[in-house]
C-alpha positions in Angstrom: 109.3 68.7 72.3 108.8 69.3 68.6 109.0 72.7 67.0 106.1 73.9 64.7 106.7 76.6 62.0 104.6 79.5 61.2 104.5 82.9 59.3 104.0 86.2 61.3 103.5 89.2 58.9 105.8 87.7 56.6 108.4 86.5 59.0 108.9 82.7 59.4 109.0 81.7 62.9 109.8 78.3 64.4 108.8 77.8 68.2 108.0 74.8 70.5 104.5 73.3 70.2 102.3 74.9 72.8 103.5 78.2 72.3 101.1 80.8 71.8 100.8 83.0 68.8 101.4 86.0 71.0 104.7 84.7 72.4 105.9 83.6 68.9 105.4 87.2 67.6 107.1 88.5 70.6 110.3 86.3 69.8 110.0 87.3 66.1 110.2 91.3 67.5 106.7 91.7 66.4 104.7 94.2 68.5 101.0 93.1 69.8 99.5 95.4 72.5 98.0 93.5 75.7 95.8 94.7 78.5 94.6 91.5 80.5 97.8 89.0 79.3 100.5 88.6 81.8 103.1 86.1 81.2 103.2 85.1 84.7 99.4 84.4 84.7 97.3 81.8 83.4 95.8 82.4 79.7 92.7 84.5 79.9 91.7 86.4 76.7 89.3 88.8 78.0 90.3 92.3 76.9 90.8 91.2 73.0 93.4 94.0 72.3 95.9 91.4 71.2 93.4 90.1 68.5 95.1 89.0 65.2 94.0 87.6 61.8 94.7 84.0 61.0 94.3 83.1 57.3 91.3 80.3 57.3 89.5 81.5 60.6 86.5 83.4 60.2 87.0 85.6 63.3 90.1 87.3 64.8 91.3 85.3 67.8 93.2 86.6 70.6 96.8 85.8 70.2 97.5 85.4 73.9 95.5 82.2 74.3 95.6 80.6 70.7 98.5 78.2 70.2 100.7 78.3 67.1 100.2 75.8 64.4 102.3 74.4 61.9 101.9 76.3 58.7 99.6 79.1 60.1 99.7 82.6 58.4 99.4 85.3 61.0 98.7 89.1 60.5 99.0 91.4 63.2 98.5 94.7 61.2 96.0 94.2 58.7 92.9 96.4 58.3 90.6 94.6 59.8 92.9 93.9 63.1 93.6 97.5 63.4 89.9 98.4 63.2 89.2 95.8 66.0 91.8 97.3 68.3 90.6 100.7 67.9 87.1 99.8 68.5 88.1 98.0 71.7 89.9 101.3 72.7 87.0 103.4 72.1 85.0 101.0 74.1 87.1 101.4 76.9 87.5 105.2 76.9 83.3 105.5 76.5 83.3 105.3 80.5 86.8 105.9 81.2 87.8 109.3 83.1 89.8 111.8 81.2 91.9 113.0 84.1 95.0 111.8 82.2 97.1 115.4 83.2 96.6 114.6 86.7 96.4 111.2 86.9 99.4 109.6 89.0 99.6 106.7 86.1 100.3 109.3 83.5 103.4 108.3 81.2 102.9 104.5 82.8 99.4 103.8 81.6 98.9 101.0 78.9 95.6 102.3 77.7 97.2 105.9 77.2 100.0 104.2 75.3 97.9 102.2 72.9 95.6 105.2 72.3 98.6 107.2 71.2 100.0 104.1 69.5 96.6 103.9 67.2 95.6 107.7 67.5 92.5 107.1 69.3 91.5 110.5 70.2 88.0 110.1 71.7 85.5 107.6 71.7 82.8 107.7 69.2 80.5 105.5 71.7 78.4 107.6 74.5 79.0 105.6 77.7 77.5 105.9 81.1 80.4 107.5 83.4 80.8 105.2 86.5 80.8 107.0 89.7 82.2 104.7 92.4 84.0 106.4 95.4 87.7 106.2 95.6 88.8 103.6 98.2 91.7 104.9 100.4 90.7 103.3 103.5 94.1 101.8 104.1 97.4 103.2 104.1 99.2 101.5 101.3 96.7 101.1 98.2 94.4 103.6 96.3 91.5 101.9 94.5 89.5 103.7 91.8 87.1 101.7 90.2 86.0 104.4 87.9 89.3 103.8 86.1 89.4 99.7 86.1 89.1 98.4 82.7 88.0 94.8 84.3 91.0 93.1 82.9 91.5 90.9 86.0 95.0 91.0 86.5 94.6 91.7 90.0 92.2 88.9 90.7 94.7 86.3 89.1 97.9 87.4 90.7 95.9 87.4 94.0 94.5 84.0 93.5 97.8 82.7 92.7 98.9 82.9 96.4 97.5 80.1 98.3 94.5 81.1 100.4 94.6 84.6 99.5 91.8 85.3 96.6 91.1 88.6 98.3 89.3 89.9 95.5 86.9 88.7 92.6 84.5 90.1 90.1 81.3 91.3 91.5 77.8 92.5 90.1 76.9 92.0 86.3 76.8 94.0 83.4 77.8 97.7 83.5 77.9 97.3 87.3 80.8 94.9 87.3 83.7 95.5 89.2 86.5 94.0 91.3 85.5 93.9 94.9 86.4 92.2 98.2 84.1 89.9 100.0 80.9 91.4 100.5 82.1 94.7 98.8 83.8 95.7 102.0 86.2 98.6 101.8 89.8 97.0 101.4 91.0 98.0 104.8 87.9 95.8 106.1 89.1 92.8 104.2 91.6 90.1 104.7 94.1 92.1 102.5 97.7 91.8 103.9 99.0 94.8 101.6 101.4 92.9 99.5 101.2 95.1 96.5 101.1 92.7 93.6 97.7 93.7 92.6 98.9 97.2 92.0 102.3 95.8 90.2 100.2 94.3 87.6 97.6 96.8 87.0 97.8 98.5 83.6 96.0 101.5 84.4 95.5 103.9 87.1 92.9 101.9 89.0 95.3 100.9 91.8 98.1 102.9 93.1 100.5 103.0 95.7 99.2 105.5 98.5 102.9 106.4 100.0 104.4 107.5 96.5 100.9 109.7 95.6 102.1 113.3 94.6 105.8 112.3 94.9 106.8 112.3 91.3 105.6 111.3 87.6 106.9 107.9 86.2 109.2 109.5 83.9 111.1 111.2 86.6 111.5 108.1 88.8 114.2 105.5 88.1 113.7 101.8 89.2 116.6 99.9 91.0 116.0 96.4 91.7 116.7 94.8 94.8 115.6 91.7 96.6 114.1 91.3 100.1 116.2 89.1 102.4 113.6 88.9 105.6 112.9 85.1 104.3 114.1 82.5 101.8 111.4 83.5 99.3 113.7 86.1 98.1 110.7 88.9 96.7 112.0 91.4 94.7 111.1 95.0 94.6 112.0 98.2 93.1 113.6 101.3 94.6 111.8 104.4 93.3 114.6 107.0 93.0 114.2 110.8 92.2 116.7 113.3 92.3 118.8 111.0 93.8 116.9 110.0 96.8 115.2 106.7 97.3 111.2 107.9 97.9 109.4 104.8 97.9 109.9 100.8 97.1 107.2 99.2 94.9 106.8 95.5 93.9 108.5 94.6 90.4 106.3 93.9 87.3 106.3 91.7 85.7 108.6 89.1 86.6 109.7 86.4 89.2 109.4 87.1 92.9 106.7 88.8 93.2 105.6 89.9 96.7 103.8 87.4 99.4 103.6 89.8 102.2 103.6 93.2 103.3 106.9 92.9 105.9 109.5 93.1 103.1 108.4 96.2 101.8 108.4 98.0 104.9 111.9 96.7 106.0 113.1 97.8 102.7 111.5 101.3 102.8 113.3 101.4 106.5 116.6 100.1 105.0 116.5 102.3 101.7 114.2 105.5 101.8 116.0 108.6 102.9 112.5 109.4 104.6 110.7 106.3 105.2 107.2 106.6 106.0 105.9 105.4 109.5 104.5 102.1 109.3 101.0 101.6 110.3 98.8 98.6 111.4 95.2 97.6 112.0 94.2 97.7 115.7 90.9 97.4 116.8 89.6 97.6 113.4 91.6 100.8 112.6 95.0 101.5 111.3 97.2 103.3 113.8 100.8 104.2 113.4 103.5 101.7 115.2 107.2 101.3 115.5 109.1 99.9 112.9 110.2 97.1 115.3 106.4 95.9 115.6 105.5 96.6 112.2 108.3 94.1 110.9 107.2 91.5 113.7 110.7 91.6 115.4 109.8 93.8 118.5 110.1 90.6 120.8 113.7 89.7 119.3 114.9 93.4 119.8 113.4 93.3 123.3 115.5 90.1 124.3 118.6 91.8 122.7 118.2 94.7 124.7 117.7 92.4 127.7 121.0 90.7 127.0 122.7 94.2 127.0 
């Protein structure tokens, strides 16, 4: 594959043809903020926070879905680019909750990080506040639509799994939100609670319920571990606080994202100092069940007991 050479902020970069401007900048060690972009998902270009200035172009294109071209001159920190990014952040803040002090995502939120980076303290736009009820109908995931920035990462990562696609955009305009079929609670959908959506959420719209109130981002150490329940080799992070494993979460970003709930439950049983009791849906309601049943090995254990 042939290479193309472009200049980014005065630095010449040679990359394979077809590489995006964002990836070229990353290779050169140049920071470009992203919200909707994920290296493991298809190009999207929805949030526009990654816009850059390219000589000869009238508008500011999204670097995540603009291919690098020979001789291209890119500016990532021009006055127009910085102004555009600040405006985008202000628009997001216009109807975003301001509960950063108590938000579980505090210290691990891209919106918060970028506002700090660009010095955006408040929004100059008077936006209408959303007032969606928090969906905590299932024992594993908490959904807060009021904090959602509609980046679509959860939708796209869910759609990557064959015959999954549990969520998608619903409604229009200001009322647009990520919803299940018929806008039912997550517990009443076909969701298997693998946690892929939570792993890619850049803000506090999706959180792991078992970890709620157990620690802040800066207090928790992440230790990678691989699930061995099947040949897929899904990767997870052990969440360690004060030397104790308090939970297991899917890794983000990277290869081996989870496909099912069984792996995480099994790793919680194996590694957590105080593993939470598993819950499964029976007759439309979640009930606590033995670990053997949750991991679908109840029959195997019974056979072993009979052999003894």
